[in-house]
N, C-alpha and C positions, 0 to 999 in steps of 0.2 A: 172685708169689715171696713165700714165707714168709708168706701174708695180706696183702699188700704190695700195692698196683696199680703197674704199672710203663705210664707213658703211653706213647703211640707216639712216636716221634722226630718233629722238625716245623722247619719252616725259620723264619727270620728274622719270619715275619709271622705266624707262629703257625699256619700250616698243616698237616697232616699231610700226611708225606710221600707217593708212590705210588712202588711198593705201602707198605701200612702195614710199618711195622718197628718193633720195640724192640731195644735194646740186649742183644746177647746174653750168655748165660749158658751156658757149654757143661755144667756140671755139674747143671743143674737143668732139670726139666719147668714148662714155661710154660704156662700155661691162657690163650689169647687171647681178649678181647672186644671190639664195637666199638667205636673211640675215643667219648667224650664231645667234647661241643665246646668247643675250648680257651679258658683264660681270656683271652687276646689277642682273639679274636674276642668275647668277652662282652661283656670290656670295653670295646673299641670301639663297640659297640652301644649300650652305656650313653651314651658319651661323644659319639654321634651325636643321641642323643635329647637331651642335657642341652644342646648346643649348639643345638638345634632352640629349645627350650624359651627359653634366654637369648635367642634373633632376637626370638622372641613378648614378651616382657618387654619388651626395648629397642624394638619399634615400638610397644606401648602404652604405655610411658614418654614417648617423644616427641609421641604423638598426646596424651595428659594436658597435656605442658608448652605445647603447641601450642595447646590449647583454653584454659587459664590465661593463658598472654600474650595471646591474645583478648580474654578478660573483662577482664583487667587493663589494657587500652588502651581500652576504650571509652570 
């Protein structure tokens, strides 16, 4: 409306409601296009990848510390 994109309504998890809906504006014509991925889902994907990297970094750090301990106690 007025060249401003209105997002489809979504639930508390960021998923589009089915069927797709927007907030009604009775006095305007609205052009509807398919929804983009919601910011929540995009952010959640980034966080999942970051958590995976943190787990790998932690495992590698623990291995390095184990090797240092082994060398220091020889």
